[in-house]
Backbone bond lengths (Angstrom), bond angles and torsions (degrees), N, CA, C in turn:
res aa  C-N    CA-C-N  psi(-1)  N-CA   C-N-CA  omega(-1)  CA-C   N-CA-C  phi
1 M - - - 1.483 - - 1.517 109.14 -
2 Q 1.334 118.48 141.95 1.448 122.28 -179.36 1.522 110.80 -109.34
3 T 1.326 113.67 150.21 1.455 119.41 175.72 1.519 107.96 -98.65
4 L 1.309 118.83 121.21 1.451 122.25 -176.54 1.518 108.97 -138.71
5 T 1.318 117.14 95.77 1.451 122.72 -178.96 1.526 108.53 -130.32
6 D 1.331 116.62 128.58 1.457 120.31 -177.40 1.532 110.72 52.91
7 N 1.330 115.36 42.13 1.458 122.37 178.76 1.533 112.63 60.78
8 I 1.319 115.92 39.00 1.462 122.78 175.47 1.525 107.72 -113.58
9 L 1.319 115.76 128.00 1.455 120.28 -177.65 1.522 110.09 -118.69
10 N 1.339 116.34 117.96 1.460 121.90 177.64 1.527 107.72 -91.66
11 V 1.328 116.37 98.32 1.465 120.20 -174.55 1.521 112.50 -78.04
12 T 1.334 118.02 -9.63 1.467 119.56 178.23 1.523 111.20 -67.71
13 L 1.338 116.33 -17.88 1.462 120.50 -179.61 1.527 112.19 -91.35
14 L 1.347 116.24 3.24 1.455 120.70 179.69 1.521 110.73 -102.12
15 E 1.319 116.55 152.88 1.456 120.25 171.85 1.528 108.30 -66.71
16 P 1.330 118.33 146.25 1.465 121.09 -176.75 1.529 114.23 -50.28
17 R 1.339 117.53 -42.39 1.465 120.06 -176.93 1.532 112.56 -70.96
18 Q 1.348 116.40 -14.29 1.464 119.97 -179.27 1.522 113.11 -94.80
19 K 1.349 116.80 -13.10 1.467 119.53 -170.22 1.528 113.00 -62.38
20 H 1.326 117.78 -62.16 1.459 119.36 -175.53 1.531 112.52 -65.06
21 P 1.337 120.01 -43.48 1.468 118.49 176.97 1.528 112.92 -58.20
22 T 1.339 116.81 -38.17 1.466 119.84 179.54 1.521 111.23 -67.51
23 I 1.322 115.87 -42.07 1.467 119.64 179.34 1.525 110.20 -64.20
24 F 1.335 117.13 -42.93 1.465 120.50 179.45 1.525 110.56 -62.84
25 L 1.327 116.55 -40.31 1.460 120.24 178.65 1.517 110.52 -62.06
26 R 1.347 116.32 -45.42 1.464 120.03 -179.89 1.537 110.86 -65.30
27 F 1.342 116.35 -38.36 1.469 119.01 179.23 1.524 110.78 -65.30
28 D 1.329 116.62 -43.87 1.467 120.09 -178.57 1.523 111.83 -64.05
29 E 1.317 117.24 -24.47 1.474 120.80 179.24 1.526 112.47 -80.05
30 L 1.342 116.95 -13.52 1.459 119.67 179.82 1.526 110.55 -68.61
31 T 1.318 115.67 143.75 1.464 119.70 168.52 1.523 107.67 -91.44
32 E 1.312 116.79 165.46 1.465 120.51 -177.25 1.525 110.46 -58.52
33 G 1.330 115.69 132.10 1.460 121.51 -179.88 1.517 113.60 92.95
34 E 1.343 117.60 -14.87 1.463 120.53 179.27 1.531 110.90 -83.92
35 S 1.340 115.39 159.22 1.463 121.10 -175.52 1.520 111.66 -127.85
36 L 1.312 114.44 155.12 1.457 123.53 172.35 1.520 107.14 -129.26
37 T 1.335 117.22 126.72 1.462 121.27 177.72 1.519 108.70 -106.27
38 I 1.337 115.62 122.62 1.459 119.41 179.66 1.528 110.16 -105.85
39 H 1.339 115.16 141.73 1.467 122.45 175.86 1.520 107.64 -108.07
40 N 1.341 116.65 134.67 1.459 120.30 -179.56 1.528 109.66 -144.73
41 D 1.343 116.14 165.47 1.462 120.12 179.28 1.526 112.18 -100.71
42 H 1.348 116.74 8.95 1.468 121.89 173.72 1.522 108.26 -153.35
43 D 1.317 116.30 166.51 1.462 120.82 -178.47 1.530 109.67 -64.64
44 P 1.343 118.33 120.11 1.470 120.39 -177.11 1.531 113.16 -86.35
45 K 1.332 117.81 32.88 1.469 120.85 -177.67 1.531 112.77 -57.12
46 P 1.358 120.14 -37.17 1.470 118.18 176.60 1.532 112.96 -56.95
47 L 1.335 116.12 -32.30 1.458 119.90 176.98 1.523 110.29 -63.64
48 Y 1.339 116.34 -38.66 1.468 120.63 178.72 1.519 109.97 -55.79
49 Y 1.347 116.23 -50.38 1.460 120.54 -178.08 1.526 111.48 -62.39
50 Q 1.335 116.58 -41.77 1.462 119.72 -178.66 1.526 110.59 -67.02
51 L 1.325 116.60 -42.99 1.456 120.54 -179.73 1.522 110.45 -64.23
52 L 1.341 116.08 -41.26 1.464 120.46 178.98 1.518 110.87 -64.59
53 G 1.343 115.92 -41.87 1.452 119.65 -178.28 1.520 113.69 -69.44
54 E 1.335 117.29 -36.61 1.460 120.73 -174.19 1.521 113.66 -95.56
55 R 1.334 117.71 -23.02 1.465 119.44 -178.83 1.530 112.30 -115.62
56 G 1.333 116.30 -16.23 1.459 119.06 -178.83 1.519 112.19 85.19
57 N 1.318 115.01 -176.12 1.467 120.84 -175.56 1.531 110.40 -82.89
58 I 1.344 115.37 64.73 1.474 119.66 -177.11 1.519 111.13 -116.98
59 F 1.324 117.37 19.35 1.460 119.78 -178.29 1.530 110.80 -144.06
60 V 1.318 115.09 160.08 1.464 122.86 173.75 1.517 107.41 -110.70
61 W 1.328 117.04 128.94 1.474 123.76 -177.09 1.521 107.71 -107.54
62 E 1.314 118.00 117.51 1.466 122.00 -175.77 1.526 110.66 -131.63
63 Y 1.344 115.71 119.88 1.462 119.56 176.43 1.531 109.58 -75.25
64 V 1.311 116.68 125.68 1.463 122.32 174.75 1.527 109.81 -95.10
65 E 1.336 115.77 -34.86 1.460 122.23 178.11 1.521 108.15 -146.20
66 Q 1.343 116.88 135.55 1.456 121.13 -177.01 1.529 111.40 -127.65
67 G 1.330 116.18 80.55 1.454 122.45 171.70 1.525 114.45 66.63
68 P 1.336 114.40 -172.03 1.479 125.71 4.51 1.532 114.00 -81.13
69 E 1.334 117.97 -13.52 1.466 119.67 -177.62 1.518 112.47 -107.84
70 S 1.315 116.90 -23.69 1.455 120.37 -175.89 1.524 110.52 -135.50
71 W 1.318 115.76 138.82 1.462 121.86 175.63 1.525 108.45 -122.70
72 K 1.324 116.11 135.53 1.458 121.78 174.58 1.528 107.98 -127.81
73 V 1.323 115.84 128.85 1.460 121.30 -179.36 1.517 109.39 -128.19
74 K 1.325 115.42 129.31 1.465 121.27 176.74 1.525 108.09 -97.96
75 I 1.335 116.13 120.86 1.461 121.86 -179.20 1.524 107.58 -111.26
76 T 1.323 116.56 117.56 1.465 121.77 -177.02 1.520 109.83 -113.44
77 K 1.324 117.02 129.89 1.466 120.67 176.96 1.522 108.71 -77.11
78 R 1.337 115.30 125.59 1.461 120.16 -177.68 1.530 110.98 -63.71
79 I 1.333 115.02 151.89 1.462 121.49 173.94 1.520 107.67 -85.92
80 S 1.337 116.76 124.68 1.461 119.60 -179.19 1.514 109.78 -68.81
81 T 1.318 115.02 147.12 1.472 120.31 -175.31 1.526 109.44 -134.42
82 E 1.322 116.49 49.64 1.452 119.61 179.66 1.519 109.97 -60.53
83 G 1.327 115.53 137.32 1.459 120.48 179.29 1.515 113.25 92.51
84 E 1.328 118.56 -14.26 1.452 121.08 178.49 1.520 109.87 -106.26
85 E 1.316 116.98 132.75 1.456 120.86 -179.19 1.536 110.40 -73.97
86 T 1.298 115.40 144.28 1.460 121.15 179.04 1.522 110.79 -88.34
87 L 1.330 115.68 166.85 1.462 120.25 176.36 1.522 110.18 -57.80
88 G 1.336 115.80 -43.79 1.459 119.82 -178.65 1.515 112.62 -62.71
89 A 1.336 116.32 -43.00 1.463 119.99 -179.74 1.532 111.27 -65.43
90 L 1.331 116.45 -40.27 1.468 120.12 178.78 1.524 111.01 -64.19
91 A 1.338 116.74 -42.81 1.459 120.65 179.66 1.520 111.41 -67.88
92 A 1.346 117.25 -35.62 1.460 120.71 179.25 1.521 111.15 -67.35
93 A 1.335 116.35 -36.91 1.464 120.39 -178.84 1.520 112.29 -76.20
94 D 1.326 117.25 -32.29 1.470 121.14 -178.57 1.519 108.15 -153.52
95 F 1.337 115.97 103.08 1.466 119.89 -173.39 1.528 112.49 -69.26
96 R 1.336 118.30 -12.91 1.472 119.27 173.86 1.526 110.74 -60.45
97 K 1.332 116.64 -31.40 1.457 120.43 -179.05 1.525 111.63 -70.98
98 A 1.336 115.70 -23.58 1.464 118.91 176.81 1.520 110.85 -63.10
99 Q 1.336 117.09 -31.26 1.464 120.45 179.20 1.528 110.88 -66.04
100 I 1.320 116.73 -33.71 1.469 120.49 176.87 1.525 109.95 -69.81
101 F 1.332 116.54 -40.53 1.462 119.70 177.42 1.529 110.24 -61.76
102 K 1.324 117.21 -42.34 1.469 121.25 178.25 1.527 110.76 -61.86
103 K 1.312 116.56 -41.09 1.468 122.31 -178.71 1.528 110.83 -56.49
104 Y 1.321 116.95 -37.85 1.467 121.33 -176.52 1.530 112.80 -102.56
105 G 1.334 116.31 8.00 1.465 119.50 178.09 1.512 113.61 70.11
106 L 1.341 117.62 30.19 1.462 122.16 178.99 1.530 108.56 -93.98
107 D 1.309 115.89 124.21 1.459 121.94 -174.13 1.523 110.20 -81.90
108 F 1.348 116.35 105.27 1.455 120.83 -177.86 1.523 112.75 -94.36
109 C 1.341 117.41 -5.69 1.471 118.83 -179.88 1.523 110.02 -101.57
110 C 1.342 118.67 -73.97 1.473 120.07 179.31 1.532 111.24 -64.58
111 G 1.326 116.64 -35.48 1.466 120.64 179.57 1.513 112.41 -101.10
112 G 1.323 116.10 26.17 1.459 121.10 -172.70 1.513 115.75 -68.89
113 K 1.339 118.28 -11.57 1.465 119.73 -179.44 1.531 112.70 -84.98
114 K 1.322 117.33 -2.68 1.464 120.93 177.91 1.527 109.80 -85.50
115 T 1.331 115.66 150.51 1.463 119.35 173.13 1.532 108.97 -80.88
116 V 1.313 115.54 167.91 1.465 120.08 178.07 1.530 109.52 -60.01
117 K 1.319 116.65 -40.50 1.462 120.15 -179.18 1.526 111.34 -63.62
118 Q 1.331 116.61 -44.79 1.462 120.23 179.76 1.526 110.91 -61.93
119 A 1.338 116.28 -48.05 1.462 120.46 -176.77 1.524 111.27 -64.24
120 C 1.329 117.16 -40.31 1.469 120.59 179.41 1.529 110.93 -67.57
121 A 1.335 116.67 -39.59 1.463 120.32 179.87 1.525 110.49 -62.40
122 E 1.328 117.22 -40.35 1.459 121.13 -179.43 1.518 112.31 -65.78
123 K 1.343 116.92 -31.93 1.466 120.51 -178.46 1.524 113.09 -99.53
124 G 1.335 117.15 0.26 1.457 120.14 -179.97 1.515 113.17 68.95
125 L 1.328 116.95 33.76 1.461 121.71 -178.39 1.521 110.94 -98.10
126 D 1.331 115.76 156.69 1.461 122.52 178.41 1.529 108.42 -78.43
127 V 1.319 116.85 104.45 1.463 120.64 -174.94 1.522 111.86 -66.01
128 T 1.328 117.74 -33.68 1.463 119.67 -178.51 1.529 111.15 -66.03
129 K 1.337 116.20 -37.32 1.462 120.34 178.84 1.522 110.63 -65.35
130 I 1.332 116.25 -43.65 1.461 120.10 -177.91 1.525 110.65 -70.39
131 E 1.328 117.85 -39.45 1.461 119.98 177.84 1.530 110.69 -63.71
132 Q 1.332 116.58 -34.23 1.462 120.22 176.88 1.528 110.86 -65.11
133 E 1.336 116.40 -42.10 1.461 120.12 178.29 1.530 110.97 -65.90
134 L 1.327 116.64 -35.44 1.461 119.95 177.58 1.527 111.05 -65.35
135 Q 1.340 116.55 -38.66 1.465 120.40 177.16 1.528 111.04 -66.61
136 Q 1.345 116.15 -38.56 1.466 120.12 178.81 1.521 111.61 -66.48
137 A 1.354 116.27 -29.82 1.466 120.05 179.57 1.516 111.55 -61.81
138 D 1.336 116.32 -28.77 1.467 119.78 178.59 1.526 112.06 -63.78
139 Q 1.332 116.14 -25.18 1.467 120.28 -176.94 1.530 113.04 -91.49
140 L 1.341 115.59 -10.02 1.466 118.76 -176.50 1.523 111.05 -76.16
141 P 1.350 116.33 141.35 1.465 117.98 173.96 1.522 109.24 -69.41
142 S 1.296 116.22 149.07 1.465 119.30 179.23 1.514 109.83 -140.42
143 S 1.310 114.30 149.35 1.448 118.76 174.12 1.521 108.20 -70.71
144 R 1.300 116.50 164.88 1.459 119.94 -177.61 1.533 109.84 -61.35
145 P 1.333 118.02 114.90 1.465 119.62 -176.56 1.531 111.52 -74.58
146 I 1.321 115.41 156.09 1.459 119.49 173.75 1.530 107.29 -70.49
147 P 1.329 118.37 125.61 1.487 120.77 -172.32 1.523 113.54 -81.72
148 Y 1.338 116.27 60.38 1.456 119.67 -178.23 1.527 112.33 -54.10
149 T 1.322 116.99 -41.26 1.465 120.40 -174.43 1.522 112.42 -70.42
150 D 1.331 117.70 -16.39 1.466 120.98 -178.76 1.523 112.57 -92.07
151 W 1.315 117.48 -12.96 1.468 120.35 -174.93 1.524 111.47 -74.29
152 P 1.348 117.79 146.98 1.471 120.58 170.52 1.529 109.31 -59.66
153 L 1.309 116.50 150.91 1.459 120.62 -174.46 1.527 112.50 -63.15
154 D 1.329 117.33 -37.64 1.465 118.87 179.40 1.522 111.27 -67.83
155 F 1.334 116.43 -35.23 1.467 120.54 177.38 1.526 110.47 -67.56
156 L 1.333 117.15 -42.06 1.465 121.21 179.53 1.524 110.26 -64.45
157 A 1.330 117.28 -40.87 1.471 120.60 178.47 1.526 110.32 -61.57
158 D 1.346 117.17 -43.36 1.469 120.43 178.44 1.525 111.03 -64.74
159 Y 1.318 116.34 -38.07 1.468 120.56 178.47 1.524 110.76 -61.98
160 I 1.327 116.34 -43.67 1.469 120.76 179.51 1.524 110.23 -61.04
161 V 1.328 116.86 -43.93 1.464 120.46 179.79 1.525 111.18 -64.68
162 N 1.340 116.38 -49.49 1.467 120.53 -174.33 1.526 113.57 -71.92
163 T 1.324 116.45 -27.41 1.467 120.02 -178.06 1.530 111.73 -98.45
164 H 1.325 116.89 -57.20 1.465 120.26 -171.11 1.529 113.49 -89.63
165 H 1.318 118.03 -41.00 1.459 118.40 175.65 1.529 110.19 -62.84
166 S 1.327 116.12 -41.66 1.469 119.72 179.43 1.527 111.22 -61.88
167 Y 1.337 115.90 -39.81 1.465 120.03 178.96 1.522 110.90 -63.85
168 V 1.328 117.08 -43.71 1.469 120.85 179.61 1.525 110.42 -60.95
169 I 1.326 116.33 -48.11 1.464 120.93 -178.53 1.525 111.41 -61.55
170 K 1.315 116.62 -38.75 1.466 121.50 -179.95 1.527 111.81 -72.36
171 S 1.335 117.49 -34.92 1.463 121.92 -171.62 1.524 114.14 -85.81
172 L 1.314 117.83 -32.78 1.467 120.42 -173.20 1.533 114.03 -58.43
173 P 1.343 120.10 -42.40 1.477 118.17 178.89 1.527 112.88 -59.44
174 D 1.330 117.79 -40.41 1.468 120.54 178.90 1.523 110.92 -67.79
175 L 1.330 116.86 -41.36 1.464 119.90 178.91 1.521 110.89 -59.94
176 R 1.324 116.77 -45.96 1.461 120.75 -179.73 1.522 111.25 -64.39
177 S 1.321 116.14 -42.78 1.461 120.91 -177.82 1.528 111.33 -63.34
178 Y 1.343 116.81 -47.38 1.464 119.73 -177.26 1.532 111.49 -73.59
179 A 1.330 117.71 -32.97 1.470 119.57 176.72 1.521 110.16 -63.07
180 H 1.326 116.77 -39.32 1.466 121.14 178.77 1.528 110.96 -70.95
181 K 1.330 116.41 -43.68 1.460 121.10 -178.35 1.525 111.34 -62.88
182 V 1.332 117.14 -46.19 1.467 121.24 -178.11 1.527 110.38 -67.50
183 L 1.331 117.42 -35.41 1.464 120.85 176.77 1.530 110.33 -62.29
184 K 1.323 118.27 -44.55 1.461 121.88 -178.78 1.523 111.66 -62.69
185 V 1.327 116.68 -39.75 1.467 120.61 -175.26 1.526 112.00 -82.53
186 H 1.331 117.19 -40.69 1.475 120.86 -170.59 1.526 114.21 -114.66
187 G 1.323 117.48 -1.12 1.460 120.44 -173.59 1.512 114.68 -59.88
188 S 1.320 117.91 -32.60 1.457 120.18 -177.55 1.528 112.09 -67.16
189 H 1.336 117.44 -28.41 1.462 121.32 179.73 1.536 112.57 -100.31
190 H 1.327 116.02 -14.70 1.470 120.16 -178.87 1.527 108.53 -134.05
191 P 1.324 117.20 81.77 1.470 121.05 -174.41 1.526 114.06 -61.16
192 E 1.346 117.86 -21.26 1.459 119.75 179.45 1.532 112.13 -64.39
193 L 1.351 116.47 -18.72 1.462 120.01 -179.04 1.530 111.90 -65.57
194 A 1.321 117.42 -27.82 1.468 120.54 178.04 1.528 109.89 -65.83
195 R 1.310 116.50 -43.32 1.460 120.40 178.40 1.530 110.89 -68.55
196 I 1.323 116.99 -38.14 1.465 120.17 177.69 1.523 110.36 -61.15
197 Y 1.330 116.62 -42.10 1.465 120.42 178.18 1.537 110.41 -62.45
198 E 1.333 117.44 -43.04 1.468 121.19 178.10 1.528 110.89 -59.81
199 L 1.328 115.80 -41.93 1.459 120.17 -178.68 1.526 111.40 -68.29
200 V 1.321 117.22 -39.11 1.465 120.30 177.29 1.525 110.02 -62.65
201 E 1.330 117.24 -41.68 1.465 120.45 178.27 1.535 110.67 -64.93
202 A 1.324 117.10 -39.10 1.469 120.62 178.45 1.527 110.50 -65.10
203 I 1.329 116.59 -41.15 1.468 121.19 177.84 1.523 110.21 -62.55
204 N 1.320 116.74 -41.90 1.467 120.64 178.50 1.534 110.85 -61.07
205 T 1.330 116.86 -47.13 1.463 120.67 -179.51 1.521 111.10 -62.37
206 E 1.323 116.15 -45.97 1.469 121.08 -177.33 1.527 111.66 -64.69
207 L 1.332 116.80 -47.46 1.460 119.63 -174.98 1.522 112.65 -73.28
208 T 1.318 117.76 -33.44 1.464 119.84 178.84 1.522 110.05 -59.97
209 S 1.328 116.57 -45.36 1.463 121.08 177.43 1.527 111.16 -69.89
210 H 1.324 116.14 -40.28 1.464 122.42 -176.32 1.531 111.39 -62.21
211 L 1.313 117.04 -47.97 1.463 120.34 -178.37 1.523 111.12 -63.04
212 A 1.318 116.15 -39.06 1.467 119.99 179.45 1.529 110.72 -62.71
213 K 1.334 117.45 -42.00 1.469 120.71 -179.86 1.524 111.05 -65.32
214 E 1.315 116.58 -38.26 1.461 118.99 178.60 1.525 111.12 -67.75
215 E 1.332 116.57 -44.26 1.457 120.05 -174.62 1.526 113.24 -75.00
216 K 1.343 117.10 -28.70 1.467 120.09 -176.64 1.526 113.56 -97.74
217 V 1.342 117.01 -24.09 1.458 119.40 -174.34 1.526 112.38 -119.84
218 L 1.338 116.78 -63.05 1.461 120.11 -170.62 1.525 113.11 -70.25
219 F 1.318 117.65 -50.74 1.460 119.71 -175.32 1.528 112.98 -65.86
220 P 1.341 119.59 -39.81 1.473 118.22 174.13 1.532 112.58 -58.52
221 Y 1.340 116.37 -37.08 1.464 118.90 178.91 1.532 110.70 -70.68
222 I 1.330 116.28 -35.01 1.466 119.61 175.88 1.528 109.77 -60.64
223 K 1.322 117.11 -37.46 1.466 120.37 178.20 1.531 110.72 -67.91
224 E 1.334 116.54 -35.30 1.468 119.54 175.74 1.530 110.85 -65.11
225 I 1.327 115.78 -41.87 1.465 119.81 178.01 1.525 110.23 -62.20
226 T 1.338 116.46 -41.03 1.465 120.86 -179.93 1.525 110.90 -62.17
227 K 1.333 116.77 -43.97 1.474 120.47 178.78 1.521 111.02 -64.88
228 A 1.333 115.90 -39.96 1.463 119.48 178.16 1.519 110.61 -64.61
229 G 1.346 116.07 -36.06 1.458 120.17 178.24 1.510 112.69 -66.14
230 K 1.326 116.40 -26.47 1.471 121.70 177.37 1.527 111.76 -90.54
231 N 1.334 115.96 0.99 1.461 122.92 -178.86 1.520 112.96 61.82
232 T 1.345 115.46 30.07 1.464 118.71 177.90 1.522 111.79 -94.89
233 E 1.340 116.57 -25.53 1.461 121.03 178.41 1.523 109.28 -147.77
234 P 1.337 118.12 147.87 1.472 119.95 176.28 1.518 110.66 -72.06
235 L 1.322 116.50 152.56 1.460 121.53 178.56 1.516 109.17 -90.20
236 H 1.341 116.60 119.16 1.450 121.43 179.50 1.529 110.28 -87.90
237 A 1.308 115.75 150.20 1.465 120.68 178.57 1.528 109.81 -65.47
238 A 1.324 116.56 134.81 1.465 121.33 179.79 1.518 110.14 -92.62
239 H 1.332 116.14 153.32 1.461 120.17 -178.98 1.521 111.95 -66.26
240 F 1.355 117.27 -21.19 1.463 120.30 -178.25 1.525 112.35 -94.40
241 G 1.339 117.38 6.95 1.462 119.64 -179.76 1.518 110.65 80.38
242 T 1.320 116.26 -134.91 1.452 120.43 178.23 1.521 110.89 -69.61
243 V 1.332 116.24 151.87 1.462 120.83 179.47 1.530 111.69 -66.13
244 Q 1.334 116.06 -14.22 1.468 119.77 176.89 1.523 111.51 -58.92
245 N 1.337 117.31 -33.04 1.466 120.47 -176.27 1.525 112.79 -65.36
246 P 1.334 120.42 -54.05 1.468 118.16 176.73 1.522 113.07 -66.29
247 I 1.331 117.23 -30.19 1.467 119.48 177.71 1.523 110.08 -65.00
248 N 1.333 117.32 -41.64 1.467 119.84 176.37 1.518 110.99 -57.28
249 M 1.333 115.66 -42.84 1.463 120.47 179.79 1.524 111.27 -64.44
250 M 1.330 117.20 -44.23 1.464 120.51 -179.17 1.527 110.92 -64.06
251 E 1.320 117.09 -40.83 1.461 120.03 -179.98 1.522 111.24 -66.23
252 M 1.324 116.97 -37.21 1.465 119.91 177.06 1.526 110.15 -63.90
253 E 1.338 117.35 -42.23 1.458 120.58 179.60 1.526 111.16 -68.65
254 H 1.325 117.43 -35.59 1.468 120.04 173.35 1.520 110.56 -57.41
255 E 1.324 114.84 -44.60 1.469 120.24 -177.98 1.525 111.10 -63.14
256 E 1.326 116.35 -39.06 1.466 120.60 -179.49 1.525 110.94 -64.38
257 V 1.326 116.89 -46.55 1.468 120.59 178.82 1.524 110.04 -65.53
258 G 1.322 116.59 -39.80 1.459 120.10 178.96 1.517 112.14 -60.43
259 K 1.340 116.88 -39.98 1.468 120.60 178.09 1.526 110.85 -65.15
260 N 1.321 116.61 -39.11 1.464 119.98 179.47 1.523 111.17 -64.03
261 L 1.322 116.79 -42.55 1.468 120.23 179.31 1.532 110.96 -68.86
262 E 1.316 116.25 -35.31 1.465 119.46 177.37 1.530 110.37 -64.84
263 E 1.329 116.86 -39.33 1.461 119.99 177.66 1.521 110.96 -65.64
264 I 1.328 117.32 -38.59 1.468 120.52 176.80 1.519 110.27 -61.44
265 R 1.323 116.39 -42.67 1.473 119.65 179.60 1.525 110.65 -62.43
266 E 1.320 117.27 -38.51 1.466 120.54 178.59 1.523 110.82 -68.08
267 L 1.338 117.02 -42.65 1.463 120.81 -179.41 1.522 111.88 -63.92
268 T 1.337 116.37 -33.58 1.463 120.87 -177.69 1.529 112.58 -91.86
269 K 1.344 115.54 3.00 1.473 120.61 -177.43 1.528 110.30 53.11
270 N 1.331 113.99 55.10 1.462 121.95 -179.01 1.532 111.60 59.73
271 Y 1.328 114.74 42.08 1.469 122.87 176.44 1.527 112.50 59.94
272 T 1.329 115.14 41.71 1.464 121.00 174.91 1.529 108.44 -87.15
273 L 1.313 117.25 120.15 1.464 121.50 -175.65 1.532 111.19 -76.25
274 P 1.341 118.04 138.57 1.471 120.58 174.23 1.530 109.73 -73.00
275 E 1.329 115.55 165.96 1.469 119.96 -176.29 1.523 112.69 -63.65
276 D 1.321 117.69 -29.27 1.469 119.79 -176.91 1.530 112.76 -93.54
277 A 1.320 116.62 15.97 1.467 120.19 -177.66 1.527 111.13 -65.84
278 C 1.317 115.74 135.01 1.462 121.68 176.30 1.530 108.73 -95.93
279 A 1.327 115.90 -177.10 1.461 120.47 -178.96 1.527 111.75 -62.05
280 S 1.341 117.38 -38.47 1.460 120.76 179.47 1.524 111.62 -67.29
281 Y 1.321 115.96 -37.27 1.471 122.08 176.93 1.528 109.39 -60.08
282 S 1.335 114.46 -48.20 1.460 120.85 -179.78 1.526 110.95 -62.05
283 L 1.324 116.14 -42.33 1.459 119.93 -179.56 1.527 111.49 -65.96
284 L 1.331 117.16 -40.17 1.465 120.66 178.01 1.521 110.58 -58.04
285 Y 1.326 117.54 -48.39 1.461 120.85 -178.86 1.526 111.04 -63.00
286 R 1.333 116.55 -39.74 1.470 119.38 179.64 1.528 110.73 -65.78
287 L 1.334 116.41 -42.63 1.463 120.30 179.29 1.529 111.60 -63.45
288 L 1.331 115.95 -40.84 1.463 119.67 178.96 1.525 111.42 -65.21
289 D 1.317 116.60 -42.04 1.467 121.60 178.99 1.525 110.31 -62.36
290 E 1.329 116.85 -45.71 1.464 121.04 179.66 1.526 111.14 -65.95
291 F 1.328 116.16 -38.50 1.463 120.96 -179.75 1.526 110.47 -63.58
292 E 1.329 116.10 -43.85 1.458 120.26 179.23 1.529 110.88 -64.22
293 E 1.329 116.37 -41.24 1.464 121.22 179.37 1.529 110.42 -60.12
294 D 1.325 116.55 -46.29 1.460 120.34 -179.48 1.531 110.72 -66.21
295 L 1.329 116.52 -40.11 1.458 119.62 -177.48 1.528 111.26 -66.77
296 H 1.321 117.50 -33.75 1.463 119.84 177.36 1.530 110.83 -60.95
297 L 1.329 117.04 -45.04 1.464 119.87 178.07 1.526 110.13 -67.25
298 H 1.315 116.50 -42.55 1.463 123.25 178.62 1.532 110.47 -53.80
299 I 1.322 116.56 -52.99 1.465 121.08 -177.85 1.525 110.97 -69.36
300 H 1.318 117.23 -35.49 1.467 121.22 176.47 1.525 110.76 -58.42
301 L 1.333 117.11 -45.56 1.453 120.53 -179.27 1.526 111.70 -62.39
302 E 1.317 116.91 -34.48 1.460 120.32 -179.66 1.529 111.81 -81.66
303 N 1.340 116.50 -57.82 1.472 120.42 -174.22 1.522 113.19 -64.53
304 N 1.334 116.90 -39.33 1.460 120.50 -169.37 1.524 114.32 -101.77
305 I 1.326 117.95 -15.68 1.470 119.98 -178.40 1.521 111.45 -123.24
306 L 1.329 117.57 -61.52 1.458 120.91 -174.41 1.530 112.33 -63.82
307 F 1.321 117.30 -54.06 1.466 120.11 -173.70 1.536 113.10 -63.22
308 P 1.350 119.87 -47.06 1.468 118.31 178.49 1.526 112.99 -59.80
309 K 1.339 116.45 -37.02 1.465 119.16 -179.22 1.524 111.20 -70.50
310 V 1.326 116.74 -37.69 1.461 120.36 178.05 1.528 110.05 -63.73
311 L 1.323 116.82 -45.40 1.462 120.78 179.68 1.523 111.17 -60.89
312 A 1.326 116.42 -41.05 1.468 120.59 179.73 1.525 110.16 -66.22
313 M 1.337 117.92 -40.61 1.456 121.02 -179.18 1.529 110.83 -67.87
314 E 1.344 117.51 -41.77 1.460 120.15 178.51 1.525 110.17 -62.02
315 K 1.323 116.49 -42.45 1.467 120.60 179.59 1.524 110.67 -61.94
316 Q 1.318 116.64 -40.57 1.465 121.36 179.34 1.530 110.84 -65.57
317 L 1.317 116.99 -39.81 1.470 121.27 -179.56 1.522 111.28 -68.39
318 Q 1.322 116.65 -31.70 1.464 120.52 -178.03 1.519 112.78 -84.53
319 A 1.340 115.69 -12.22 1.474 119.58 -177.88 1.527 110.69 -69.19
């Protein structure tokens, strides 16, 4: 028997084989904007992956309680916004608009699938003011932009590896070293440094695995799709099925790293140095700020340009 009150489902009362089918049934019954909160006795992260793989990025996953004995997750079905451009699409078409999103703290890379209205509503911002600034950006002179959207997909993938993956690999050892050093020296007076160190270590673990998966699995397949699109080689079936599956995984991992960096920015009050900051303290904050800046562009190129084009090309090849 299941407990279902105010759209709350206690899955601990279900037989194991009934859990995921029941949750999927309840999710499919939701209308846009409605939520289902599930209670479980362990982290239901495998459900996240299955839901993402089988339903796509049409939901918001929010932990209400995270252990150690009870987990509660609120799953909200996104409101469709056909006809409205997303933050990611706007930034991909004109990167000058990304500067406006940065100004107001609107996430155009990890949160790039939201519309301007959705993102402003979540942050309590005046959408009319921001839309006006976006319109004014069209009139601003700009230097010749890098034509990311015009590049072949295999070239863009190589660019991401050689520019952004290389930067991450080069930067992470210094970030970890200075986060640890500053914690040892200043941690007693600045307790937030302990959490910052934990987050830097989590980012290192996540990205080290993430980059390897892209370079060994996803990007080689993107190159195969590109060759097939040029009719130079046939497209072979991949072990992961459609390319949507690894892309879903990469986007989820982007979101996780993005949340960690956002928390660091909040803990540091936008990298504002305390009065007793030493040279290493200052360098740590500068490195973190630069790392976040690079990662935003890195994720933007993947989430908003590379991945949508790959999905469109695969669909065309399968037609």
